[in-house]
C-alpha positions, 0 to 999 in steps of 0.5 A: 762068876765072870761069864767067859770062863772063870770058875770054876779049882781051889782048895781048902782047909776048914776049921772044926765045929765045936759042939755047944755045951748045955750051958750055951744053947742059944739059937745060932744066927741064921745064914744071911739071905741071898742078895738075889731073891731068885737064888734059893737060900739053900743054894746060896748057903752051900756056895757061901760055905764052900767059898768061906772055906776056900778063902781060909786056905793059905796054900793047896794043890789040886788036880783037875781032869777037864773035858770040853767041846771043840770044833773039828775041821769047822764042820762038827764037834768033838770032845777033848780033855786035859789034865791040870795040876795047880799049886797055890800059895796065897796071896802071891804065888802059883804054879800050874801044869797042863797036859792033854789034847790041847795043852802042853804048858806050864806057868809060874807066878812068883809075886812079880812076873808070870812065866808061861812055857809051851813045852811042845814048842820049847818057847816061853814068855815072861810078863811083868805082873802086880803083886797078888793073885787077884790082881794077876787074874784081873790083869790077864782078863783086862789086858790080854782077854785071857780067862783061866779055867777055874780061876774064880776059885783062886781069888781071895774072896771066891764068893764075890767072883762066883756070884758076880752077874748071877740071875738065878740059883737052885739047889738040886739035891745030893749027887755023886761027884769024884766018888763022894756025895755032894751038894749039887747046885746050878746057877745062871747068868746072861750067857752062861749056866754053870753047875758045881758039886760041893762035898757034903763032908767036913771039908766043903771042897768043890769036887766038880764044875761044869759050864754051858755057854748059851751065847755060843753056837751049839752051846759048847760045854766045859767040865772039870772034876777036881781030885787029889786035894792037898791042903796046906802042903809044904811047898818048896820055893823052887815050885814057883821059880822058872828055870829055862829048859835047855834049848828053849827060846824066849818070845813075847806074849803075842808070839807065844799065843800064835805058837800055841794056836 
């Protein structure tokens, strides 16, 4: 996972496993060993299974209920929350809405441009973008230092992005998240420790993620519970098309960022 924030929403559609017939009881190949010996094999196996499952899903919607720490009046910390609804159509379209204590935004990526609307200010910016979700996320990080919450799960190969820079990984057992039993894993990086809860059922969906930023004063945390997964939904093309609201004004990216602070 990239250390500043990407992990952490995605959805999934898994193929059913066929039971072996008596005539074909050859031993199944063992799971590949983790590249990092400090990552427990069971943790790596669960993460790899989830990531493989996610990568096969061509479209999905998911709702993320997030809470995070924020500094108030430069003197003490408070906990705030937002609700994000995300729609992804691989490889080149997504849309998202965020509402709550700090977010009043919507965004649309149609394979050519990313449009971000601040609904509270009724202002929007349009950014020309490359042609895939992977390339858009990389460009936002490299050119604008924008790291979208949970975006590691949007990549075409979530396993690669999630394990980037990993120093250790542990399997913590089966614990509850979003109302279902989940494999509970924890991973550490140089400046970040993150946890993920993966559904133990037939569809290994990520149900919850949390991050602790060790390099920042007070070790602030971020947590998202992932609910209401819809896999391979029928999505209208208009979901990824932006129509300017009445009275809205177009601004550049820097102006929109200033408005949103």
